[in-house]
N, C-alpha and C positions, 0 to 999 in steps of 0.2 A: 195220616197227618199231612196237611197241605204244606208244600215246600215253596218258599219264596226267598228273596234275598236275605242273607243272614247278617248284614252289617248295619242293622238299624240302631244299634247302641253307639255307633261312632258319631263324633261331632261333625255336623254338616255346615257349621257357621261359615266356613271359608270355601265351601264347595257348592252350596246351593245358589239359586238365583237370588240376587239381592232384592228383588221385588217381594220375596218372602219376609224381608226384614223391615218393612215399612213401619211397623209398630208392634210391640210385644203383645203376646196373647198367651195367658197361662194355660197349660195343657195342650198346646198346639201339637198337632200330629207332625212327626218328622217328615220332611220333604222327601227323603229317600224312601220311606214307607209308602207315601202317597204315589210316588212315581212307579214303584214296583206294582202296586195294585192296579194303577191305570194301564200299565203295559201288559200285565198278566190277564186282565179281564176285559180288554177292549182293543179295537184296532182303529187306526186313523179314520176319521170321518164319522165314527159312531157317536152316540149321545150319552153323556154321563150326567147323572143327577146326584147332587149332594144336598139333601134337605137340612143338614146341620153343618153349614159350611164353616162356621167358626172363623178362623184366621184366613180362610180362603186357600188353604194349602192344596187340597184336592182339586178345586176348580182351576187354580193356576197351573198345576202340573198337567191336568187334562188338556187345557188350552195349549200349553207349550208342546204337548205331544200330538197335537193335531186333532183333538176331539172337540165336538160340540159340547157346550156346558150349560146346565141349568142348575142354579144354586139358590139356597135360601137359608135364612136364619131369623129367629124372632128378636135377637139382640141388635139394637141399633149399631153398636160397635162392630159386631161381626158382619153385619150387612155392609157397613161402610168399607171395611177391610176387603171383603170379597169384591165389592163394586170397584174399588180402586185397583185391585190387582188384575182384574179382567178388563179394565178400561184405562190403561196408563197413557200418558202423553206419547205422541209419536216419537219424540226424541228428547234428549236432555236439554237441548237448546230451546225447544218449545216449552218445556216445563219451567225453565228459568224465566223465559219471557212472560209467561202467564203469571208466575209468582210476582215478578217485579211490577207488573201492571196492577195486580190485585193489592200489592203492598201500598202502592201510591194511593189507591182508593181507601184502604183501611186507615192510612194516616189522616186523610181528610175527615174520616168519621170517628176518630179516636175520642173526640170531645164528648161523644154521646155515651161513652162507657162510664157508668157510675158504680164504683166499687162498693158503695154502700149496699147495693142490691146483690152482691156476691156473698154467699155463705162464708162464715168465718173460717170453717175448716178448709175451704178452697184458698182463701187469702193467706192462710198459714204456710202455704207451700211456696209462695212467690214474693219477690220484691214487687211493690205496688205498680211500678212503671212497667216492669216485665209483664205482669198480669194484664195491665191495661192494653198493652200492645197485642198480647196473645188473644184476648177476647175480641178486640176490634177486628183483627185478622180473621179469627174464627167466624165472626158474623158475616163477613163478605164471602168467605169460602163456602159457607153453608148456603148463602143466598144464591151463589152462582153454581152450586152443585159441583164444586171442584173437589171431588172425592179423593183424588190422588194426593193433592197438596194438603188437604185436610188430614189425611192419614199420616203424612210426613210430620205435620205439626203435632199430632197426637203422639207420634213416636219419640219426640224430644221433650215431652212435658216434664218428666221427672227422672232424676238420676243425681249422682253427686259429681259427675264429671263436668268439665267446663263447657262442653258442647251442648248441654241440656239447659232447660229453663228454670228449674226449681231450685230451692234450697236443697241441701243434702238429703237424698231420699233413695229408697230402693228403686230398681228399674222396672221389674215386671209388675209388682204390686205397689201401690202408693203409701208407703210408710216413711215418715220423716226420720232421719238419722241424726237428730240434733245432739243426742248424748254421745254418739261416736265422734261427731264433728262439732264440738262446742263453738259457739259464735266467737268467743274471745280468742280461741286458739286458731280458728280458721275464718277470719273476717272476710277473706276474698270470696268464700263460698256463699256469702249472704249479700253480695253486692248486686246492683242492677245488671241484668243480662239482656243484651240486645237480641231481639228475636230474629230479625232478617238474616244476618250473617250465619247464624246457627241453622236456620231453616234452609238456606241455600246450600250449606254444607251437607245437610241431611239429604236433600234432593239429589245432589251430585253423588253421594254414596249409593243411593238407591239405584242408580243407572250403571254401577260399576260392573255388574255381571248379570246380563239379562238374556232371555231366550229369544230366538227368532220365532215370531208368532205370525199366524195368519189372521189378520183382523177381519177377514170375511167370514170366519167361523161364527156360529151362533153362540152368544154369551149372554144368558139371561140370569139376573140376580134380583131377588125380591126379599123384602123384609116381611116375613110371614111365619106364622105358627105352623110347624110341619104337620100337625094333626089336622089343620084346616085344609092344607094342600094348596099348591099354586098351579096344579095341572089337572083340575077337575075335568073329566070327560075325555081326556086324551088317552085313549086306551092303546096299549102296546106301542108306545112311542119311545121307550127308554131301553137302551142296550145294556146298561149297567148302572146300578145304584152303589155308590161308594161313599160311605159316610161314617162318622163317629158320633153316636148319640151321647148326650151328657151323662157322665158316670154317676148316676144315682146319688147326687148330693155330695160327692167326694171332693169336688172343686167348687169354689164359690165364684162363679164367673162374673156375677154382677158386683159383689163386694170388692173383688180384687181388680176390677176395672172401673171402680167408682169415679175416679178423677176424670178419666177419659169419657166415661158416660155423661158426666156433668157437662163437659164441653160439647157433647152432642145433644144436650137438652133434657137429659134424664135427671130431674131434681132429686129424686129419692130412689136410689138403687134397690132398696129393699122391696119395692113393688115388683121389680123385674126378677129378683132372685128365685122365687119358687118356680118360675117358668124356665129359666135357663139352667137351674141346678135342682131338678126335681128329686124329691125323696122317693123311697122304694116303691110304695103303692102307686104313686103318680107315675113314676118311671115305667113300671111294668104295664100299667093300663095304657100309657102312651104307646109303648111298643106294640101291644096287641092291636090298637087302633091303626097304627101305621102299617103293620103287616097286611091288614085287610085292604088298605088303600094302595099300597105299593104293588101288590100281586098283579092286579090288572094292568098296571102301567108298564111292566116289564114285557119285552118281546119274548116269544117262545125261545127257550134256552138262555134267556138273559140271566145275568148274575146280580145278586145283592150281596155285597161285601161289607160287613159291619165290623168296625174296629171297636172292641169292647174291652172291659178290664175286670179283673178280679179285685174287688174293693174290700179293704179292711176298715171297718168302723165299729166302734163300741166293743172291741175285743173279738169280733167275729168276721169271718170271711164271707163275702157275698159273691157267688159265682154267677155273674151276669150272663156269660155265654150259655151256661146250662139253663138258666131261666128263660132266655130268649128262645133257645131250642125247643123247650117244652111248649112255649106259646105258639111257635110255628107249627109244630106237630098237631096241636089241638085245633087251631083255627084256620090254617091255610091248606087248601086242597091241592095247590099246584107248586108249592115251594118245598124243596127238599134240601137237606144239609149236604153240601158238596164236600166240605172238609173244614178243618180248623188249623190255625198256625199260631203258636204262642211264642212270645218273646219277653224275657224278663227286662224290666225297666231298671237300669243301674241307679243307685242311690243319688248319684250326681245329677241325674235328670229328674228326680222326684220333685213334685210340686210342693211338698211339705217338708219342712226342716227336720221333723221327727220321723220321717220316712213312713208316715201313715198315708192313707189314701190308696191310690191305684198302684198295685205292685207289679202288674204285668199287662202287656197288651195282648189281646187275643183277637185274631181276625176270624170271624165266623162267616163262612161263605155258603150262600144259598143259591140254588139254581131253579129257575122256573121250568117245570116239565108240563107236558100236555096232559 
């Protein structure tokens, strides 16, 4: 059994880099786990590849640890998160100045925002003037490719607290809580919320605890389907692949991020769902394709560390690590199982309230041999 740091079930909210907290991402890998894997399977200066970058947790920890980073994800939200975390402003002062300049431009353009063109389910979350401000600002941020500030805006879209923009709603996934907070009893939660002071506060929080990073290190992020690959022809250029493939439809990455995806231009999240939350057959076929693509990318003795899960659906357990191991043994000539490490996910960290879905994290470690 592979031995790694044992404290992954502990809360990292107040100990991790605040760049990890730009915007919520359901099923996000714990930063302490990502850091352990980076330190265990690479050394400074080496190149780490994460083809399912998700919230950008592995890429950020790799960059903070002095590694070169290549990352990708098919989800626009995941891409923007990874891009933002690997390309933050040089300083808080710079971030504030950029935001204030863009805010002035968005104010001049706000008359172009016609809320009649916004779906009713989006309008249900916001006071109309708050939504108008947010959309106008979003338009300028996208136009200028201000990924970091855009992620900060996405991070305050919905919650019931006063520092957020929506009517009372859950934080990680966008569900209104109007029954829990009736408008007549909590009228203040349904009033106009000014965007700029809340976004400035979010930006300032994001710089509260940041790593010292080498901006000269390579940091490449692409929005791409992992099975198509973003590194065609580059043989033996990767020292370690550290990633967490989507857990066989156990999490609904598109549905649960649908409000943020809409702000990124995805009108119908259901089109994206099969790609970011594949069902069993598609998932296993994807893994088989990826193993054949990844094998030549790894340098000799290179590591592929996959964070997988044992998933419970329809009353049955699906052992993904075992299924992936069988695929590797069947199709790969130069990848061997180096070891496994299992850690139970406490109920408090579970993505579903009824404690179904992923029950444990398993790191399956493969090594490329000659």
